[in-house]
Structures are given as C-alpha cells and as structure tokens.
N, C-alpha and C positions, 0 to 999 in steps of 0.2 A: 675668360680672364680669368687671372688667377686674382685675390687681395695681394696688396701694394705694400709692397714688404716698406718697416717701419725699425731705418737704423735709430741705436744704443746716440746717446748724444753726442760721445765720441767718437761714431761715425760720422756719423754732421759734419762732424765739426773740419775730419780728414777731407769732406770733399771738396773746401774752399781753401786755397793759397795767396796772400794777398798781393801779384806779379801776376805780370801780363803774361798774356800765352804768345808770348816770342820765348821764355820763359820755361830751360826747359827744366831748370834747377832755382829757387824759389829759400832764400831765407831771412828772413824773421830777427828782426837783430829785435826787437823790445820785449819779444814771448821765446827767445833760443827755441825758435823747433824752423827745422828746413821741411822740404818736399822735393820730388822727382816729380815732373807735370810733363806730358801731349798736347796740344794744341791746348792750355787752358785745362786742363780734366787734372786732377790728379793720379796720379798714377804709385807713389809709394807717400807714407808720409800723414802726417807728420810723425818729427823725431825730434826730440830730447841735444843741443847743439849748445857746447861750450864758443865763445866767441875774444876779441881782445881783451886785453886786462887795460886799464889806461896807463897808460902814454903809447899802447899800440892797439890802439883801435880797427875793427875791419872795420873797414871804411864802405860804407852803402854806395850803391850806383850798377849800371851793364856792364855787366865784361863778357867775355867768350872762355872758355875752358883753353887753351897752349898748349900745357903739357900730362900723361897720367905716368908713374914710375912706380911700382906695386911696392917697392922695397926703397922709401924714399927714406936719406940720412941728411937731413940737415947741414948746409955749406954753413948757415950763421949761430946755433946755437946746438953746439958742441956734439958734432953729427949723430943728436935726437934722432929717434929715429920713427920715421912719420907714413907710417905701414898706408898701402893705401890714398896713395895722393892723387885728389885731383889740382894741377894751378889752375886758376882763373885771375888771380890778378897780380902780376911781378911775383911775389915768390910765396905767395897767397894761398889757402889751398884746403879742395875739402880733405879729411884723412881719419884715421883715429887719433883716440888718446879722449885726458881722461875730462868726463863728463862734468869731475868737481874744480878742473881748476879751470884759470880763464888761459887762454891763448899770446904767444908775442900778434896776434892778428890774422892765424889760420881761422879754421871753425874745428872745430872737437866735434867727430864723434864714437858713438859703440863703433863695435867690430865690426855688428852684423850692419849698422846703416852707411862704416864705410865702407865696406863687399859691395854692396848692392848699388852706392855710387857712382864707385870706381870701376863697376862692369856695366853699365846703365846709364853712363853720362862720352861721350866725343870729345872727341880733339873738334872746338868751334860750334860746339853746343853752348846754350846763351846762360850767361847766370845772372841771377835781379838779384842785390842784398836792398836790402828796404827798412828801412827806422820801422 
C-alpha cells in the first residue's frame, strides 16, 4: 500500500460541512460558504456566497428544491437576471450573482459555482441552511 495522502489544510476543511447527511446542498450563513453533498460526503465546495441583506435575511431551515430555471428573471426586483436559478424556499434560490453585494434573500454564487449547483441539484433534493 502507498503512503497516506496528506491534504493541504484548505482541502481538509472541504471534507466536512455543517449539514446533515440528508442534505444535497448545504449553506452556512455564518461562514458565507456552500457545499454540494452526497450522503454526508462533500462532493463540491466550499464555495463563497453572499446571502440576504438586513431586512431580507436568508432564513435557516431545511427545504427542498422546487424548480430550476437556467435564465430566470426576477418578477419582484425589476426583471433582474438570475442565471442558473435553483429555487428551494419560495422565491429564494441559489443563482449566479455578485459575491460583493448582499441579496434580497437569495444565495449568490460565482458563475462556475452557480452552473455546478444548477447542473447537480434536482427537484426534490434537500437544501439545508444553517446559521
């Protein structure tokens, strides 16, 4: 057998997420990070996110993906583009957005991360949002 592989500290941190094994997507509001998971094992992430600003906080809880829309436009916020939207709590979704600006409750991801979340998550998958 070969020698054990020692991962860099950042890779070790990526091996765990603060959500249950039921979660397919995990979001930490306190660290502004998200992960994709499979039976408790991290398959992607952590990736940086921004979430809801004051008055529009992203709520914690356990939800299910309800629908996806590759080229979604916000009906509430002036037809704003929300590429790679994955909705999991009413009007709240993971989608491509600014990592410098807080949202109206949605979870902003980089383009690459938004595409990966969109391509991986399916309707009915569990999304867990923790403080």
